[in-house]
VOKOLVEX-676882 format. One record per residue: residue in one letter; x, y, z of N, C-alpha, C, O in turn; residue number from 1. Coordinates in steps of 0.02 Angstrom, whole numbers, plus 50000, padded with zeros to 5 digits. Example, Ala and Ser with C-alpha at 12.3 -4.5 7.8 and 13.67 -1.06 7.14 Angstrom:
residues 2
 residu    nu    nv    nw   cau   cav   caw    cu    cv    cw    ou    ov    ow num
      a 50660 49716 50390 50615 49775 50390 50660 49835 50390 50712 49834 50423   1
      s 50642 49888 50354 50684 49947 50357 50645 50002 50394 50670 50057 50402   2
end
This chain:
residues 335
 residu    nu    nv    nw   cau   cav   caw    cu    cv    cw    ou    ov    ow num
      x 51569 49177 57013 51589 49239 56982 51658 49253 56967 51677 49286 56919   1
      x 51699 49222 57016 51772 49233 57015 51801 49191 56955 51854 49209 56930   2
      x 51770 49138 56933 51802 49095 56884 51823 49132 56817 51877 49123 56788   3
      x 51776 49174 56797 51789 49210 56732 51851 49246 56735 51895 49232 56693   4
      x 51861 49293 56780 51932 49334 56777 51992 49290 56791 52045 49303 56763   5
      x 51985 49238 56832 52043 49189 56843 52064 49154 56778 52123 49152 56760   6
      x 52013 49125 56741 52020 49093 56676 52047 49137 56626 52090 49119 56585   7
      x 52018 49204 56629 52035 49247 56571 52113 49267 56581 52152 49271 56534   8
      x 52128 49276 56641 52199 49294 56655 52249 49240 56633 52301 49252 56603   9
      x 52226 49176 56651 52262 49119 56626 52271 49111 56550 52324 49092 56525  10
      x 52219 49125 56517 52217 49128 56442 52261 49181 56417 52302 49170 56372  11
      x 52254 49240 56444 52289 49299 56428 52368 49293 56436 52409 49323 56401  12
      x 52381 49246 56491 52459 49237 56507 52483 49187 56459 52543 49185 56444  13
      x 52443 49149 56434 52464 49093 56384 52507 49037 56411 52494 48978 56398  14
      x 52554 49055 56446 52599 49002 56470 52566 48960 56519 52546 48988 56570  15
      x 52556 48896 56510 52521 48847 56559 52448 48864 56562 52416 48851 56613  16
      x 52420 48891 56511 52353 48908 56512 52299 48849 56515 52244 48855 56543  17
      x 52320 48798 56485 52277 48734 56484 52272 48702 56554 52219 48680 56575  18
      x 52332 48700 56590 52327 48680 56660 52288 48722 56698 52241 48697 56729  19
      x 52302 48791 56705 52274 48839 56747 52202 48841 56735 52165 48837 56784  20
      x 52175 48847 56677 52107 48849 56660 52072 48791 56684 52020 48798 56715  21
      x 52098 48729 56671 52071 48667 56696 52064 48665 56770 52013 48640 56794  22
      x 52113 48689 56808 52110 48689 56887 52059 48739 56907 52018 48725 56951  23
      x 52059 48795 56877 52009 48850 56894 51945 48823 56881 51903 48837 56923  24
      x 51924 48783 56828 51859 48756 56817 51842 48703 56863 51785 48697 56885  25
      x 51893 48663 56880 51880 48608 56920 51861 48633 56992 51814 48607 57022  26
      x 51897 48682 57016 51883 48713 57084 51822 48751 57081 51787 48753 57131  27
      x 51805 48784 57025 51737 48819 57015 51684 48773 57024 51637 48788 57061  28
      x 51687 48713 56991 51635 48659 57003 51631 48641 57068 51576 48634 57094  29
      x 51691 48631 57105 51685 48610 57176 51643 48663 57214 51592 48648 57246  30
      x 51667 48726 57209 51638 48780 57246 51563 48786 57235 51527 48802 57282  31
      x 51539 48774 57171 51467 48783 57154 51436 48723 57185 51381 48731 57212  32
      x 51463 48662 57186 51434 48606 57224 51427 48620 57300 51376 48603 57329  33
      x 51476 48650 57331 51462 48668 57403 51409 48722 57410 51368 48720 57455  34
      x 51410 48768 57369 51356 48818 57369 51289 48787 57361 51243 48803 57399  35
      x 51280 48740 57311 51218 48706 57296 51192 48674 57358 51133 48680 57376  36
      x 51240 48637 57393 51218 48601 57452 51191 48652 57506 51135 48643 57530  37
      x 51226 48702 57524 51196 48754 57566 51131 48782 57539 51084 48790 57577  38
      x 51127 48796 57481 51065 48824 57447 51006 48780 57457 50952 48801 57477  39
      x 51018 48712 57441 50964 48667 57452 50939 48655 57519 50880 48642 57531  40
      x 50991 48659 57572 50975 48659 57638 50927 48717 57660 50881 48706 57699  41
      x 50942 48782 57632 50904 48832 57642 50839 48835 57609 50791 48860 57637  42
      x 50837 48811 57552 50770 48802 57517 50725 48755 57551 50665 48765 57549  43
      x 50749 48704 57581 50707 48659 57617 50664 48687 57678 50614 48661 57702  44
      x 50695 48743 57697 50660 48781 57752 50617 48834 57730 50598 48875 57772  45
      x 50596 48840 57662 50567 48894 57633 50499 48906 57671 50482 48961 57693  46
      x 50459 48846 57678 50391 48860 57709 50400 48888 57780 50357 48928 57800  47
      x 50450 48873 57818 50455 48910 57886 50473 48979 57873 50446 49021 57909  48
      x 50512 48996 57829 50539 49067 57813 50478 49109 57793 50465 49161 57823  49
      x 50442 49087 57744 50379 49117 57710 50334 49131 57772 50313 49188 57781  50
      x 50319 49082 57816 50269 49091 57867 50293 49145 57921 50256 49184 57950  51
      x 50362 49140 57927 50389 49193 57983 50380 49262 57954 50367 49309 57990  52
      x 50387 49269 57884 50377 49330 57853 50307 49357 57844 50296 49411 57816  53
      x 50262 49320 57868 50195 49344 57871 50155 49332 57801 50110 49369 57781  54
      x 50175 49283 57772 50141 49269 57702 50077 49236 57710 50067 49207 57763  55
      x 50034 49236 57667 49968 49199 57667 49981 49128 57668 50020 49104 57627  56
      x 49951 49090 57715 49958 49018 57721 49948 48979 57654 49983 48930 57640  57
      x 49904 49001 57617 49889 48964 57552 49950 48973 57505 49973 48926 57473  58
      x 49976 49041 57500 50031 49051 57463 50096 49011 57486 50137 48990 57445  59
      x 50103 49003 57548 50158 48972 57575 50154 48896 57558 50206 48867 57542  60
      x 50101 48865 57561 50096 48797 57542 50114 48786 57467 50154 48742 57451  61
      x 50083 48827 57421 50104 48822 57353 50176 48837 57339 50208 48801 57301  62
      x 50202 48890 57370 50268 48912 57360 50318 48857 57382 50367 48842 57348  63
      x 50304 48827 57442 50347 48775 57462 50354 48718 57418 50409 48692 57409  64
      x 50301 48697 57389 50300 48636 57338 50342 48655 57282 50384 48616 57259  65
      x 50330 48719 57258 50368 48742 57204 50439 48749 57214 50478 48731 57169  66
      x 50459 48771 57263 50536 48780 57292 50564 48709 57293 50619 48700 57268  67
      x 50530 48658 57320 50554 48591 57331 50568 48562 57260 50620 48530 57251  68
      x 50521 48574 57206 50537 48548 57143 50594 48585 57109 50634 48558 57072  69
      x 50594 48648 57124 50649 48692 57094 50722 48680 57121 50772 48691 57087  70
      x 50724 48655 57187 50787 48644 57213 50832 48595 57181 50893 48599 57186  71
      x 50798 48543 57144 50839 48494 57105 50874 48525 57049 50921 48495 57022  72
      x 50852 48586 57030 50891 48620 56974 50943 48664 56989 50977 48691 56946  73
      x 50950 48672 57062 51000 48726 57083 51073 48706 57057 51108 48747 57028  74
      x 51093 48640 57069 51162 48627 57054 51181 48630 56978 51235 48653 56961  75
      x 51134 48604 56931 51150 48616 56865 51149 48689 56840 51186 48708 56795  76
      x 51105 48728 56871 51106 48800 56860 51173 48835 56878 51196 48881 56844  77
      x 51203 48811 56933 51267 48838 56951 51322 48812 56910 51368 48850 56891  78
      x 51320 48751 56894 51367 48725 56850 51361 48754 56781 51413 48765 56750  79
      x 51306 48766 56756 51300 48803 56686 51331 48870 56693 51362 48891 56644  80
      x 51328 48907 56749 51355 48972 56756 51436 48964 56750 51471 49005 56720  81
      x 51459 48912 56779 51535 48904 56776 51553 48886 56701 51603 48912 56676  82
      x 51517 48848 56669 51529 48833 56597 51527 48894 56553 51568 48903 56507  83
      x 51472 48940 56571 51465 48998 56529 51525 49044 56539 51548 49076 56491  84
      x 51550 49049 56602 51609 49088 56616 51663 49061 56570 51696 49100 56535  85
      x 51673 49000 56569 51724 48971 56528 51721 48988 56462 51771 49011 56434  86
      x 51659 48979 56428 51648 49000 56361 51660 49074 56348 51687 49092 56296  87
      x 51641 49121 56398 51654 49186 56391 51728 49203 56397 51750 49249 56362  88
      x 51768 49168 56439 51838 49187 56442 51868 49165 56380 51918 49196 56361  89
      x 51847 49117 56344 51874 49100 56277 51851 49145 56219 51872 49138 56161  90
      x 51808 49191 56238 51771 49233 56194 51732 49196 56146 51733 49214 56087  91
      x 51692 49142 56166 51651 49107 56126 51581 49097 56168 51560 49042 56186  92
      x 51550 49157 56180 51489 49155 56220 51422 49131 56180 51367 49123 56207  93
      x 51435 49123 56119 51376 49094 56078 51354 49026 56097 51294 49012 56099  94
      x 51402 48983 56112 51381 48915 56137 51332 48919 56192 51279 48887 56190  95
      x 51348 48960 56243 51308 48972 56307 51240 48998 56282 51188 48973 56305  96
      x 51238 49045 56237 51174 49073 56209 51132 49019 56182 51074 49012 56202  97
      x 51157 48982 56139 51118 48925 56106 51092 48878 56154 51034 48857 56149  98
      x 51132 48859 56203 51107 48807 56258 51053 48843 56300 51007 48811 56325  99
      x 51059 48909 56309 51009 48941 56352 50936 48945 56311 50881 48931 56334 100
      x 50950 48967 56250 50891 48971 56205 50848 48902 56205 50788 48900 56216 101
      x 50886 48851 56193 50854 48785 56192 50822 48767 56262 50768 48738 56267 102
      x 50858 48786 56312 50829 48772 56378 50764 48812 56386 50714 48786 56412 103
      x 50766 48877 56363 50710 48920 56370 50648 48885 56330 50592 48880 56356 104
      x 50661 48862 56270 50606 48831 56234 50579 48772 56276 50518 48763 56281 105
      x 50622 48732 56304 50593 48674 56349 50561 48695 56399 50510 48666 56417 106
      x 50584 48748 56432 50553 48770 56496 50479 48800 56475 50430 48784 56509 107
      x 50472 48840 56422 50409 48864 56405 50361 48804 56387 50303 48801 56407 108
      x 50392 48755 56347 50346 48698 56331 50323 48658 56388 50265 48636 56395 109
      x 50381 48647 56437 50356 48607 56498 50318 48642 56539 50280 48608 56573 110
      x 50315 48710 56549 50269 48746 56592 50199 48739 56557 50150 48722 56590 111
      x 50193 48751 56500 50128 48736 56467 50100 48665 56480 50042 48655 56498 112
      x 50144 48617 56471 50121 48552 56479 50105 48531 56551 50052 48503 56565 113
      x 50154 48545 56597 50151 48523 56663 50100 48564 56708 50067 48537 56752 114
      x 50097 48627 56694 50046 48672 56735 49980 48655 56719 49942 48641 56766 115
      x 49958 48654 56654 49892 48652 56631 49874 48578 56610 49816 48565 56594 116
      x 49919 48531 56610 49899 48464 56593 49893 48445 56519 49854 48401 56499 117
      x 49936 48485 56476 49932 48474 56404 49978 48420 56385 50017 48395 56425 118
      x 49971 48401 56321 50012 48346 56294 50009 48282 56330 50055 48241 56328 119
      x 49954 48274 56362 49945 48214 56401 49976 48212 56471 49972 48161 56506 120
      x 50005 48266 56488 50046 48262 56551 49994 48281 56614 49942 48309 56600 121
      x 50007 48268 56675 49970 48284 56726 49967 48361 56741 50016 48398 56740 122
      x 49909 48381 56753 49902 48458 56779 49933 48469 56848 49900 48455 56898 123
      x 49994 48493 56854 50027 48493 56923 50024 48571 56949 50043 48586 57006 124
      x 50004 48611 56910 49998 48680 56935 50069 48711 56944 50113 48699 56902 125
      x 50081 48747 56995 50141 48781 57014 50204 48731 57017 50259 48749 56998 126
      x 50191 48668 57043 50243 48621 57052 50265 48597 56982 50322 48575 56975 127
      x 50221 48600 56931 50238 48579 56869 50287 48631 56837 50328 48612 56795 128
      x 50280 48698 56857 50329 48748 56829 50391 48731 56869 50443 48731 56836 129
      x 50396 48717 56929 50463 48701 56958 50496 48642 56925 50556 48642 56915 130
      x 50458 48595 56909 50492 48535 56870 50514 48553 56804 50569 48534 56784 131
      x 50475 48589 56768 50498 48607 56707 50559 48654 56707 50600 48650 56662 132
      x 50565 48695 56753 50623 48737 56760 50687 48694 56782 50744 48708 56763 133
      x 50673 48647 56818 50729 48604 56839 50751 48561 56777 50812 48553 56768 134
      x 50709 48535 56737 50726 48496 56678 50763 48544 56627 50809 48523 56592 135
      x 50741 48606 56625 50772 48654 56578 50847 48668 56601 50894 48672 56562 136
      x 50852 48675 56672 50924 48682 56696 50967 48625 56681 51026 48635 56664 137
      x 50946 48573 56685 50988 48509 56673 51001 48506 56593 51055 48487 56569 138
      x 50952 48523 56558 50964 48523 56480 51019 48573 56460 51063 48559 56420 139
      x 51013 48635 56491 51064 48691 56476 51133 48668 56494 51180 48673 56455 140
      x 51137 48643 56558 51201 48622 56582 51230 48563 56541 51285 48570 56516 141
      x 51197 48507 56533 51221 48450 56493 51237 48467 56419 51284 48441 56389 142
      x 51194 48511 56391 51207 48535 56320 51267 48570 56313 51305 48555 56268 143
      x 51281 48623 56362 51341 48662 56355 51402 48616 56377 51455 48626 56348 144
      x 51398 48569 56420 51450 48530 56437 51471 48486 56380 51531 48480 56366 145
      x 51424 48456 56347 51439 48416 56284 51472 48456 56238 51518 48430 56208 146
      x 51456 48521 56226 51489 48563 56174 51556 48580 56195 51599 48583 56151 147
      x 51571 48592 56255 51642 48608 56279 51687 48548 56281 51748 48553 56277 148
      x 51655 48494 56289 51695 48429 56285 51717 48404 56216 51765 48367 56209 149
      x 51675 48429 56161 51687 48402 56095 51704 48462 56047 51727 48451 55991 150
      x 51693 48523 56067 51710 48578 56027 51783 48589 56008 51827 48579 56049 151
      x 51796 48608 55952 51868 48604 55926 51913 48650 55970 51969 48631 55989 152
      x 51892 48706 55986 51937 48752 56026 51933 48733 56102 51980 48748 56139 153
      x 51877 48701 56124 51871 48696 56199 51889 48625 56220 51902 48616 56280 154
      x 51891 48574 56179 51904 48505 56208 51975 48498 56230 51989 48458 56275 155
      x 52020 48533 56201 52089 48533 56217 52106 48548 56296 52157 48527 56324 156
      x 52058 48584 56326 52068 48598 56399 52055 48536 56439 52083 48532 56494 157
      x 52019 48489 56419 52005 48424 56454 51974 48442 56522 52004 48425 56573 158
      x 51916 48477 56526 51891 48506 56587 51878 48462 56638 51883 48480 56697 159
      x 51859 48400 56622 51845 48348 56676 51902 48306 56694 51897 48262 56736 160
      x 51957 48319 56664 52022 48280 56682 52041 48291 56758 52046 48348 56781 161
      x 52052 48237 56794 52068 48234 56866 52020 48277 56903 52040 48322 56940 162
      x 51957 48263 56891 51907 48310 56923 51903 48300 57000 51873 48341 57035 163
      x 51932 48245 57023 51926 48233 57100 51986 48262 57131 51991 48258 57192 164
      x 52033 48289 57096 52095 48315 57122 52083 48387 57154 52058 48432 57121 165
      x 52100 48396 57213 52091 48462 57252 52153 48507 57234 52210 48486 57224 166
      x 52131 48577 57231 52184 48632 57226 52160 48680 57278 52125 48727 57262 167
      x 52177 48668 57340 52149 48709 57395 52169 48786 57390 52128 48830 57400 168
      x 52232 48798 57375 52248 48871 57363 52204 48908 57307 52187 48967 57313 169
      x 52188 48871 57253 52144 48902 57198 52075 48900 57223 52038 48945 57204 170
      x 52050 48855 57263 51983 48855 57286 51974 48915 57339 51922 48947 57342 171
      x 52023 48926 57376 52017 48983 57427 52021 49049 57381 51983 49095 57393 172
      x 52061 49053 57334 52064 49113 57293 51996 49124 57257 51976 49181 57248 173
      x 51962 49069 57237 51895 49081 57206 51850 49117 57255 51818 49167 57238 174
      x 51848 49090 57320 51807 49113 57366 51828 49181 57392 51785 49219 57415 175
      x 51889 49198 57388 51916 49263 57404 51896 49315 57353 51886 49373 57372 176
      x 51892 49298 57293 51871 49347 57237 51791 49346 57230 51761 49398 57216 177
      x 51760 49288 57238 51694 49277 57221 51644 49300 57277 51587 49319 57264 178
      x 51669 49295 57340 51624 49314 57398 51600 49384 57392 51539 49395 57393 179
      x 51644 49434 57387 51627 49499 57386 51574 49516 57327 51526 49554 57334 180
      x 51591 49485 57272 51543 49495 57214 51476 49466 57231 51425 49498 57221 181
      x 51477 49403 57258 51415 49370 57280 51379 49407 57335 51318 49405 57338 182
      x 51413 49441 57378 51383 49484 57427 51342 49535 57398 51285 49546 57420 183
      x 51370 49571 57345 51337 49627 57318 51272 49603 57279 51219 49634 57284 184
      x 51279 49550 57245 51221 49520 57211 51167 49503 57261 51108 49514 57248 185
      x 51187 49475 57320 51145 49450 57369 51107 49512 57399 51047 49509 57411 186
      x 51144 49563 57410 51109 49628 57434 51058 49652 57383 51005 49674 57404 187
      x 51071 49649 57318 51023 49667 57269 50963 49626 57273 50908 49652 57279 188
      x 50971 49562 57269 50918 49509 57271 50879 49526 57338 50818 49532 57338 189
      x 50915 49533 57391 50876 49545 57455 50832 49604 57457 50780 49605 57490 190
      x 50855 49659 57419 50820 49723 57413 50754 49706 57374 50702 49729 57397 191
      x 50751 49673 57321 50694 49654 57279 50650 49607 57320 50589 49613 57321 192
      x 50689 49556 57357 50646 49506 57394 50604 49537 57455 50547 49519 57468 193
      x 50639 49585 57488 50604 49622 57537 50542 49652 57517 50493 49650 57554 194
      x 50540 49681 57457 50481 49712 57428 50428 49662 57410 50368 49677 57415 195
      x 50449 49598 57388 50407 49541 57371 50372 49523 57433 50310 49516 57432 196
      x 50407 49516 57487 50379 49490 57547 50333 49543 57578 50283 49525 57608 197
      x 50348 49606 57573 50301 49659 57603 50239 49658 57556 50185 49657 57584 198
      x 50242 49659 57489 50181 49661 57452 50138 49596 57464 50076 49597 57465 199
      x 50178 49535 57474 50139 49477 57484 50099 49471 57543 50055 49428 57546 200
      x 50114 49517 57597 50081 49525 57652 50015 49563 57645 49971 49560 57688 201
      x 50009 49601 57586 49951 49640 57574 49894 49594 57540 49838 49592 57565 202
      x 49908 49560 57487 49867 49519 57448 49896 49476 57396 49951 49489 57372 203
      x 49861 49425 57377 49890 49380 57328 49887 49417 57254 49930 49405 57211 204
      x 49840 49457 57246 49835 49495 57183 49889 49545 57175 49920 49551 57122 205
      x 49903 49581 57231 49955 49633 57231 50027 49597 57214 50068 49620 57175 206
      x 50033 49537 57250 50098 49503 57237 50105 49482 57165 50159 49488 57136 207
      x 50053 49460 57136 50058 49436 57065 50071 49494 57015 50109 49488 56967 208
      x 50040 49543 57030 50052 49608 56994 50129 49634 57002 50161 49655 56954 209
      x 50154 49631 57060 50218 49653 57067 50269 49609 57037 50320 49630 57011 210
      x 50252 49541 57041 50297 49491 57006 50299 49505 56928 50352 49498 56896 211
      x 50248 49524 56902 50244 49534 56828 50293 49595 56812 50338 49592 56770 212
      x 50280 49650 56852 50321 49706 56847 50390 49698 56850 50427 49718 56805 213
      x 50414 49664 56908 50481 49655 56925 50516 49615 56876 50577 49621 56869 214
      x 50481 49574 56841 50512 49529 56781 50534 49574 56724 50583 49561 56690 215
      x 50494 49631 56714 50508 49675 56662 50578 49710 56680 50623 49718 56639 216
      x 50580 49728 56741 50644 49762 56761 50703 49715 56763 50760 49739 56757 217
      x 50694 49655 56771 50744 49612 56768 50777 49596 56701 50836 49583 56691 218
      x 50727 49598 56657 50758 49595 56583 50798 49653 56565 50848 49642 56531 219
      x 50785 49713 56584 50827 49770 56566 50894 49766 56609 50944 49796 56590 220
      x 50894 49731 56667 50951 49724 56709 51006 49677 56676 51066 49682 56689 221
      x 50978 49632 56632 51026 49586 56602 51069 49618 56550 51121 49590 56532 222
      x 51052 49677 56525 51093 49705 56473 51158 49734 56502 51212 49720 56475 223
      x 51153 49777 56558 51221 49798 56592 51253 49741 56625 51315 49742 56630 224
      x 51217 49689 56649 51247 49636 56676 51296 49598 56624 51354 49584 56637 225
      x 51264 49584 56567 51305 49548 56515 51363 49591 56494 51416 49562 56481 226
      x 51359 49656 56489 51411 49699 56466 51468 49698 56523 51527 49696 56507 227
      x 51449 49699 56587 51501 49699 56638 51535 49624 56637 51594 49620 56653 228
      x 51503 49571 56619 51536 49510 56614 51589 49514 56564 51647 49498 56576 229
      x 51566 49538 56500 51608 49546 56443 51670 49590 56465 51727 49571 56450 230
      x 51661 49639 56496 51714 49685 56521 51766 49649 56573 51827 49658 56574 231
      x 51733 49609 56611 51782 49572 56658 51825 49530 56620 51885 49528 56635 232
      x 51801 49494 56570 51846 49448 56531 51893 49483 56498 51952 49463 56496 233
      x 51872 49540 56466 51926 49581 56424 51980 49608 56465 52037 49610 56442 234
      x 51967 49630 56529 52015 49656 56577 52058 49598 56603 52117 49606 56616 235
      x 52028 49541 56609 52071 49480 56635 52116 49459 56581 52173 49440 56595 236
      x 52093 49460 56519 52141 49444 56463 52203 49491 56463 52261 49470 56464 237
      x 52186 49554 56461 52232 49603 56461 52286 49602 56521 52345 49617 56513 238
      x 52259 49583 56582 52296 49581 56641 52344 49517 56640 52400 49516 56665 239
      x 52315 49466 56610 52355 49403 56604 52412 49411 56552 52464 49379 56559 240
      x 52402 49455 56496 52450 49464 56451 52501 49511 56476 52552 49520 56443 241
      x 52492 49541 56531 52535 49595 56554 52531 49660 56524 52575 49702 56530 242
      x 52469 49670 56486 52449 49734 56459 52420 49782 56501 52360 49795 56502 243
      x 52466 49812 56538 52441 49855 56593 52393 49915 56568 52343 49933 56599 244
      x 52416 49942 56507 52378 49991 56477 52312 49961 56456 52261 49993 56468 245
      x 52307 49908 56427 52247 49879 56403 52203 49857 56461 52143 49855 56451 246
      x 52229 49841 56521 52194 49824 56576 52156 49882 56608 52100 49877 56633 247
      x 52193 49938 56606 52168 49995 56643 52123 50041 56599 52079 50075 56624 248
      x 52135 50040 56536 52100 50084 56493 52034 50056 56477 52026 49996 56469 249
      x 51981 50101 56473 51907 50073 56456 51913 50040 56381 51954 50056 56338 250
      x 51869 49996 56375 51862 49955 56313 51850 49997 56253 51868 49980 56197 251
      x 51820 50053 56266 51796 50099 56210 51842 50164 56208 51819 50218 56188 252
      x 51909 50157 56229 51951 50206 56239 51959 50248 56177 51955 50309 56180 253
      x 51971 50215 56121 51981 50253 56056 51917 50293 56039 51919 50351 56020 254
      x 51859 50259 56046 51795 50299 56033 51785 50354 56075 51755 50403 56053 255
      x 51808 50352 56135 51798 50413 56183 51847 50471 56159 51829 50530 56156 256
      x 51908 50449 56142 51956 50498 56120 51931 50530 56058 51937 50591 56052 257
      x 51901 50491 56008 51876 50517 55943 51819 50567 55955 51817 50621 55924 258
      x 51772 50548 56002 51713 50584 56017 51732 50647 56050 51705 50699 56030 259
      x 51777 50650 56100 51800 50711 56135 51836 50756 56087 51821 50815 56085 260
      x 51882 50731 56051 51918 50782 56005 51879 50806 55954 51889 50862 55931 261
      x 51829 50764 55929 51779 50797 55880 51735 50847 55905 51714 50892 55868 262
      x 51719 50842 55971 51679 50889 56005 51719 50952 56017 51689 51006 56014 263
      x 51788 50951 56030 51827 51008 56035 51830 51054 55969 51829 51115 55973 264
      x 51833 51022 55914 51834 51060 55850 51766 51070 55816 51763 51091 55759 265
      x 51709 51055 55853 51648 51066 55827 51635 51139 55812 51659 51181 55849 266
      x 51596 51157 55755 51591 51228 55741 51556 51269 55794 51565 51329 55801 267
      x 51513 51230 55836 51474 51271 55890 51519 51279 55948 51499 51313 55995 268
      x 51577 51251 55951 51617 51264 56010 51665 51320 55997 51706 51319 55952 269
      x 51658 51370 56040 51704 51436 56034 51773 51419 56066 51822 51446 56041 270
      x 51779 51379 56118 51843 51373 56147 51841 51304 56191 51787 51283 56213 271
      x 51891 51276 56201 51897 51210 56242 51948 51217 56295 52004 51240 56281 272
      x 51931 51198 56357 51980 51199 56417 51972 51121 56441 51920 51101 56468 273
      x 52020 51087 56429 52025 51014 56452 52070 51004 56504 52128 51024 56501 274
      x 52042 50969 56562 52080 50965 56625 52071 50894 56656 52026 50858 56637 275
      x 52112 50876 56701 52106 50810 56738 52142 50824 56807 52170 50877 56822 276
      x 52137 50772 56846 52163 50771 56915 52232 50737 56918 52257 50727 56974 277
      x 52264 50721 56865 52326 50683 56866 52323 50618 56836 52274 50600 56804 278
      x 52377 50581 56845 52385 50513 56819 52335 50465 56841 52327 50457 56902 279
      x 52296 50430 56795 52251 50382 56809 52189 50406 56853 52156 50369 56890 280
      x 52179 50472 56844 52122 50502 56880 52056 50489 56839 52002 50479 56867 281
      x 52064 50490 56775 52004 50487 56727 52015 50429 56683 52070 50404 56675 282
      x 51959 50408 56653 51964 50360 56593 52004 50387 56542 52049 50352 56518 283
      x 51993 50450 56520 52028 50479 56465 52054 50545 56499 52015 50580 56532 284
      x 52115 50559 56491 52144 50617 56522 52167 50669 56471 52168 50656 56410 285
      x 52186 50729 56496 52197 50781 56448 52262 50758 56402 52263 50770 56342 286
      x 52307 50730 56430 52364 50711 56389 52346 50652 56338 52377 50648 56286 287
      x 52299 50610 56354 52276 50567 56304 52240 50598 56245 52246 50573 56189 288
      x 52202 50654 56256 52169 50690 56208 52222 50722 56163 52220 50718 56102 289
      x 52266 50753 56195 52323 50789 56163 52363 50742 56111 52374 50758 56053 290
      x 52381 50687 56138 52419 50634 56091 52374 50611 56040 52395 50600 55983 291
      x 52309 50601 56058 52267 50567 55999 52258 50626 55944 52258 50612 55884 292
      x 52250 50687 55966 52241 50735 55919 52303 50747 55870 52296 50763 55811 293
      x 52363 50739 55902 52423 50750 55861 52430 50681 55816 52453 50686 55759 294
      x 52413 50624 55838 52421 50566 55802 52373 50556 55739 52388 50523 55690 295
      x 52311 50590 55750 52262 50581 55703 52246 50646 55665 52192 50654 55637 296
      x 52297 50693 55667 52293 50762 55634 52224 50797 55640 52194 50822 55592 297
      x 52201 50795 55709 52139 50832 55729 52158 50905 55726 52208 50921 55758 298
      x 52123 50954 55690 52140 51021 55681 52127 51062 55748 52081 51103 55747 299
      x 52162 51053 55802 52144 51087 55862 52167 51158 55856 52139 51201 55891 300
      x 52215 51175 55814 52241 51246 55805 52186 51294 55780 52195 51354 55785 301
      x 52126 51267 55751 52074 51307 55733 52029 51331 55788 51986 51373 55779 302
      x 52040 51303 55843 51994 51316 55904 52039 51341 55961 52088 51308 55977 303
      x 52025 51395 55991 52066 51408 56055 52055 51357 56104 51998 51338 56119 304
      x 52109 51332 56132 52106 51276 56180 52160 51270 56230 52215 51298 56220 305
      x 52150 51239 56279 52203 51233 56331 52201 51166 56369 52147 51139 56382 306
      x 52259 51139 56387 52256 51071 56431 52288 51091 56495 52338 51127 56498 307
      x 52256 51066 56550 52277 51085 56621 52267 51023 56663 52232 50976 56645 308
      x 52301 51027 56719 52298 50983 56770 52276 51011 56831 52307 51061 56850 309
      x 52227 50990 56868 52194 51025 56922 52227 50995 56987 52248 50937 56990 310
      x 52229 51036 57032 52265 51021 57098 52215 50994 57148 52234 50957 57194 311
      x 52152 51012 57142 52099 50988 57191 52079 51044 57239 52035 51037 57281 312
      x 52116 51104 57231 52099 51167 57267 52062 51207 57215 52092 51230 57166 313
      x 51994 51215 57226 51943 51247 57183 51971 51317 57167 51982 51335 57110 314
      x 51980 51353 57217 51999 51425 57211 52062 51428 57168 52064 51462 57117 315
      x 52111 51394 57191 52176 51395 57151 52164 51377 57077 52186 51411 57032 316
      x 52130 51323 57069 52119 51301 56997 52085 51347 56956 52099 51353 56896 317
      x 52033 51387 56989 51997 51436 56950 52042 51492 56939 52041 51519 56883 318
      x 52085 51515 56987 52130 51577 56973 52179 51553 56921 52192 51596 56878 319
      x 52211 51492 56913 52254 51475 56869 52220 51472 56795 52252 51488 56745 320
      x 52152 51448 56793 52121 51447 56731 52112 51514 56704 52124 51527 56645 321
      x 52090 51560 56750 52071 51637 56730 52141 51663 56702 52146 51693 56648 322
      x 52195 51647 56743 52264 51682 56720 52286 51658 56652 52314 51696 56612 323
      x 52274 51592 56639 52291 51561 56574 52249 51598 56517 52275 51621 56467 324
      x 52184 51602 56531 52141 51637 56486 52160 51705 56463 52161 51724 56404 325
      x 52175 51742 56521 52194 51817 56511 52263 51817 56471 52271 51855 56423 326
      x 52309 51776 56490 52374 51774 56460 52364 51766 56380 52392 51802 56339 327
      x 52323 51717 56366 52311 51699 56296 52278 51752 56257 52295 51763 56199 328
      x 52224 51791 56292 52191 51841 56265 52238 51904 56252 52232 51939 56201 329
      x 52283 51915 56300 52330 51978 56300 52381 51971 56243 52402 52020 56211 330
      x 52400 51904 56232 52447 51894 56180 52417 51891 56113 52453 51892 56063 331
      x 52353 51888 56109 52319 51887 56041 52323 51817 56010 52310 51813 55950 332
      x 52340 51762 56045 52348 51698 56017 52293 51651 56045 52262 51665 56097 333
      x 52283 51603 56014 52231 51552 56034 52262 51518 56100 52322 51520 56109 334
      x 52222 51489 56141 52245 51462 56199 52296 51400 56186 52321 51369 56233 335
end
């Protein structure tokens, strides 16, 4: 997860970006390999873990075989994530999308063939699903790798150049940035997994119904997750370019200013009181709206309005606001 902002900063900085991006990619591959080794070791103990959590022995046997087949696809899945972050940092996510769609089609076809024994394949049941997913993971990884190695804008980075060469400070930086993010994701997964194990202890039917429902929720989760990934890249590009304002302001800053100033002059608004808590306290501050209105000829003079900065003392801020309103009313002028 840390590879995307590190590569985006290098690209935004421009100077030495080819070398820095290549090194970040190389160490991200190394880190993913280490994580995959650890993950496979954990997956090899899946039967013991499921039994310890009180799952039905019949489910444990089937699930353990499925996980054993799926474990072979963990490494390409992680490497695909690294390549996807590289494509995102270059603002070319379409390549990863195409690779994922092709892999999805192969996964669906493979599940249909290997689970039920279609197309002359053996009927392997749940194990067939694990094999199909593993094949799909390898296809998505190799497909995207081939694209980044020959694509016009990507091949100049020579991502596999000196792949064996270590960059220990960069590898440590990847773990320093990535472990907290991975920890948050792990807690989210643990939360849902705990529910799965609890329901699995009830009955197989209840577990199957829960799995169908949770997949629907997972689909909706992908939308904000994708937007967050895009925002990470955009902030990294701005930070690398030294654009402090672009790195701190929200991506839809102008839209927010336009919407808020339009609301202030809406016919149904009798008066507007705009306030904030000081520098960098809000995504859009009172001074931002004031400057935006002046630059875009927003007719704020048609609506009584005031801009203020709050101190954090509720009573004092209320008293100051009341005094400001009374002063404006007494003078007969708009706020």
